[in-house]
N, C-alpha and C positions, 0 to 999 in steps of 0.2 A: 540593621534589624535582623535578628535571627528568626527565620521562618522555617519550621520543621514539618508542616503539614499543609497540604493544598489539594483542592479538588478541581479537576479540569475536564472539559469536554473535548473528546477527540473524534474525528470523523475521517475515515479513509476515503480515498477517491472513488468516484463512480466509474465503472467501465464504459468505454466508448461504445457508441451505437454501430451496429453493422451497416454497411452501405448497400444501397440498391443501385446497381449500375449494370450496363450491358456493353459487351465488347463491340467496339465500332472501329473497323479497319478497312481501308480500301481493298476491294477485291475479295473481302471475306464476308460472305453472306451469313446472316443469322449467327452472329458470333456467340450469342448466349450470354447468360448472367456471369458477371465477374466482379461483384461487389466484395470488398475486403472486410475483414473482421475489425471490430473496435479494439482499442488498446486496453490493457489492464489498468485499473485505478491504482494510484500510489498507496503504499502502506504507511501507517504511522509507527515510527520506530523510536524506541527509547535507547539512548546510549549513555553509559556512565562517564562522567567527566571528573577526573581527580582534582581539577582546579576549582570546582564548585563546592561550597561548604554549607549553603542553605538553599531553601526553595523559594527565595525571594523573587526570582523571575516570574513565578507563577501567581504572585499576589496581584499583579496588574493585568496579566493576559491569561485568560481562562479558556479560550476556544482555539482549537488547532485543527486545521483541515488539510489533508494531503491533496495533491493535484489529481484532477480527473484524467482518465484516459482519452485519447483523441479518437474521433470517429474514423471508421474505415473509409477507403476511397475506391475508385475504379481500378481496373487492372489487377484486382485481387490484392491490393496493397493494404496491409493492416495499419491501423492507427498507432501512433506512438503511445507507449506506456506512460502513465502518469509518474512523475518523480515522487520518490518516497519522501515523507516529511521526517526529518531527524530532530528529535527533541532531546537536549542534553539535561541530565539529572545528576545530582551528587552520588558518588559511590556510597553504597549503603542504603539507598532508597528502596523501600518496599512498595510495590505497586499492587493495589487492591481494586477489585471491581466494586464500585460504589453500591450497586443494587444488591449484591449478595454479601459483600464484605470479605469474599474469598481472596486469598493471595494469588495474584497472577504471576508475579516474578519478584525475586530479590536481586537487585542490581549489584550484588557482591560477587565478583568473579565472572560476571557475564560481559560479553563484548557488545551485545545488542539484544533487544527484545522487541518483537513485533506485537504491539499492543492492539492494533486494529488492521485487519487485512483489507486490501482494496478489492473492489468488485471486478468480476470477470467481464471482458469485452463481449459484445453481442456478435452473433454470426452475421456475415454478409449474405446476400441473396444467392450467392453461388452454392451455398450449402443446401438450398431447398429445391434445387432442380431435380425433377424426376421425369421418367419417360412420358408421364401424362401431364406434367406441369413443367414445361420446358422454359418458361419465361416468368419465374416468380417475381412479383413486384413488391415484395416485402422482405424485411430483415429483422433480426432480433435486436431489441434494445439492450444496452449494457446493464449489468446488475449493480445495485448500489453497494458502496463499501460499508464496512462495519462502523457503527456509530454508538458510542457509549461514554459514560462518565467514569473516570477512574480517580482514586484517591492516592496521593503520593505521601508516604510517611518516611521521614528521614530518621534512621536509627544509627547512631554513631558507632563507628568501628573501634571500640575500645576493649582492651583486655580486662581492665579493672575499673570498677565503678565505685566512687566515694559516695556513701549515703549517710544520712543523719539529719538531725534537726537543724534549723537555721542557726548560724552564728556559733557553731561548735568547732570551727577551724578547718573545714574541708579545703577552702580556697587557699588558706595559708599553707596547709600541707602540700597541695599541688605546686604552689610557687616555690617551695623549699626543695622538692625532689625533682623538679623539671624546670625547663626554661619558660614555661607558661607564666603569664603575668595577669592573672585574674584580678578583678577589683576586690580589695580587701578593706573592710570597715567594720566598726563595732556597732552594727545594727542588723536587724533581721532582713533577709532577702536582698543582701548585697549582690549576690549572684542572680542575675535575671535570665541567663541562658547557659547551657552546658559549655564547659571549657575543657579542652583536650591538652594533654601534655605528654611528651615522650620522656620516659624515665630511663636514664642510662645506668645500668648496674655495673657491668664489667665488659671486657672485650667480648663482643658477640652476644651480649645479654642486655636486652632492653624490652620495654613493654609500653603500651599506651594506657594512660590513666585518664578517666573522665570525672570531672567535678560536676555533680548534678545539683541544681538549685535545691535549697532546703525543703525537706518533706515535713509536713505537719500532720496531726491527726485529721482524718477525713480527706487526705490527698487523693486516695483512690476514687473518691466520689466527686472530686473537683475542687476541694478546698486548697487554698494557697497556690503555689506554683508547681508542686510535685506532680500533680495529675498530668500536666502538659509535658513533663520531661521524663516521667518514669519509663517511657518507651525507649529512652536512650541507654538504659542499662539492660534491655532485653538481651543484647548480644554478649554482655560482659561474662567472661568465664569465672570471674572472682569478684566478690563484693568486699570492700573494706568499710566496716561500720565505724564511723567516727563518733565518739561520745564524749561530752564534756563531763569529766568526773569531778570537777571542782564544785559543781552545783552553784556557780556564781550567779545564775539567773533565777535561783530559787526552785529549780526543777530537780527531781530525783533521777540520777543517771539510769537506774534500773528500769524505772517506769518509762523513760525516754526510749530505752532499748526495746522494751516490749511494744511500745506504740509504733515505732518505725517498722518492726518486723510484722506487726499486724497489718499495716498498710501495704507492705510488700506482698503479703499473702492474699489480701483482698484484691490487689491488682492482678496477680498471677501466681498460681501455685508453683509453677516452674521457677519463677524468680525467687520465691521464698525458700526454695530448696537448693538454691545456688550456693556453692562453697563460700564461707565467710570468715574473715579475720576481723577481730575487734581491736580497735585502737582507742585506748583511754587517753584523751588529749587534755592538755592544761594541767598535767601532773605537777608542774613546778609551782602552781598556786593552790593545789588541792592538799587536803590533810591526808596523812598516811592512813588514817582510819577509813576515810571515804574510799580511797583507792583500793585498799585491801578488801573492803566489803563488796565493791563492784567486781574486783578481780575474782573473788571466790564464787560469785554468782555465775560469771562467764565460764569459769573452768568447770563448774558443775554441769553446764550444758555441753561440755566437750569441745568448746571453741578455742582457738588460739587467741591469746590476749597479749597486747604490747602496751607498755607504758611509754607515752611520748609527750613531748611538748613541741609542737610544730614551730611556735614562735621562737623558742630557745634552741631549736635544732637538736633536742635531746631524744634519743631512741629512734630517730627517723631512719638511720642507716640500717638498723636491725630489722625494722618493719619492712623496708624496701627489699632486703635480702630474703626475708621470709615470703614476701609476695612473689618474688621471682622464682624461688624454689617451688612454691605451690603451683605456679603457672606451668612449670615444666612437666607436671604430672597430669594436667587437665587437657581435655580435647580442644581443638581449634575453636575460633569464634563461631558462634551460631549463624548458620545460613538458613533462612526460612524457606521451607519447601512449598512450591505452589500447590494449591488445592482447588484452583479454579478450573472448571470444566467448560470449555467453549461450547456454547449451544450448537449442536449439530443436528439440525432437523432436515430429514430427507424430504425436501419439498416436492420431489418427483413422485412420491408415493403416498404421503400422508393425506388423509381425507380432510377437506375443508370444513369449516364450521358454518352451519346454516341456522339463522335465527329469524323468527317471524314476529312482526308487530302489526297485526291487522293485514292491510294490503301492501305492507312494506317488508321486503325480504333483504337480509344482509348475509353476504357470503364472503368469507375471508379465511386466510390461513391455508396450510397445506400446499398442494401443487398449484392451486389457483394463484397464489402470490407470484410464483415464478412465471406463470403464463402471462399474467397482467404486465409484469415488469419487462417481459420479452416481446410485447406486442406493440406495434406502431399503429395506434388507432386512427391516425391520419391517412392510412393507406387502406383501400378497399380490400385488396387481397389479404392483407395482414389481418383485417377484421374477420374475413371469412375463415381464415386459418384458426383464429381464436374461437369462433363459433363452432367450427368442426371439432376442435379438441374438447370443448365443453360438452358437445353432444356425444362424441364417441366414448368419453370417459364416464358417461352415465349421469352427469350432473343435472341435466334437464329432466331425465326420468325420475330422479330422486325428488326434484322440486314438485313434479306433478303428483308423486306419491304423497307428498306432504300437503297437497291441496292448493298449489299456486293456480291463480286464475289469469286468463288473458287480460292484459291491461294493468296488472300489478306492477309495482316498481321494484326492481331487483338491483340492489347495491352490491357491486362486485369490487371489493378492495377500494372503495371510495368512488367508483364510477357507476352512475345510475343508468339503467336501461329499462325500457318498457317491455314486459314479457309478451312474446307472440308465440302462438303454437305453430 
């Protein structure tokens, strides 16, 4: 099964917690705190694999999590970093952030891409020793890793894309000019997924051609199969528009040509403006009058036109040479530039949000998030440190300005406290 789009959930590893430990050695009095730092959480890393051709692997597994960092230990020993999670994807996969739709990376030409960074490890208690607090009994908790949903879109790496209505001979043409063997039959939508073929022109001259499933009117809005596979010609440097000039199915070739171009434009203005060569297929069974009428229309538009019969191998070599010559003047295959901006919130300075609902107060965001994540609420000294930071940074004063009363419930990032003056 050909799968070219998938959405997965990725979660980087959490940083390990800092250790609370004290140096204990014979003949060494008051050794002091020596708790080590927690290890860094593992990253989620995408790596392109040339041996993969679809996103089938992601159809059955949708959640991926990297390893957490290990907790610190005594003797100032840091915890082990979590192992990175390597996820292999096909070459040509475009990675998007599902929430915003922004492009995070194009796995064309990249060796690896870090899609989610692991959390930092927490400090051990050795970092908190001061002249007045020589035996701190608290340490920082590790920070969580990045967690997000991403969309993987496979866009084939082809120089040339064959477009046109169903049953106009695109698959036949690909089978004639390359070693590809797509399914060929005399009915619509024979091609159910894109086929690639390498076209050999001459010594040192070759290109990749993609046969895209037939496009019909309304494809850009989801009709037929074209909507699902139009993305595969996003990268193509050149389009070959195959038209059945014989009208054997009762359609007008000129109207067919207009309809397909309208769908391309509806899908993407950039795609509609891509260089195009028109191939009038089935010329061996078409009348000369019909061919000349269509050829005159195409030449009025200033587009190159070739008479071919893919089934009879007529005019195919001339078309291939023209395609190769045109490609030599065009820029390389399109690589999508990232436009995703990683949220960078300075949690150390941003003010938290405070909301009131009667006697219930909610505080979250800003530097409070980091403080809560770094506090061990099971330790008395760590709780006192938390209380002191909240007080010295003016949060309690702000609550009182807003009218908090003794006994009110204050929810700090999901943790509920009773307010005491």
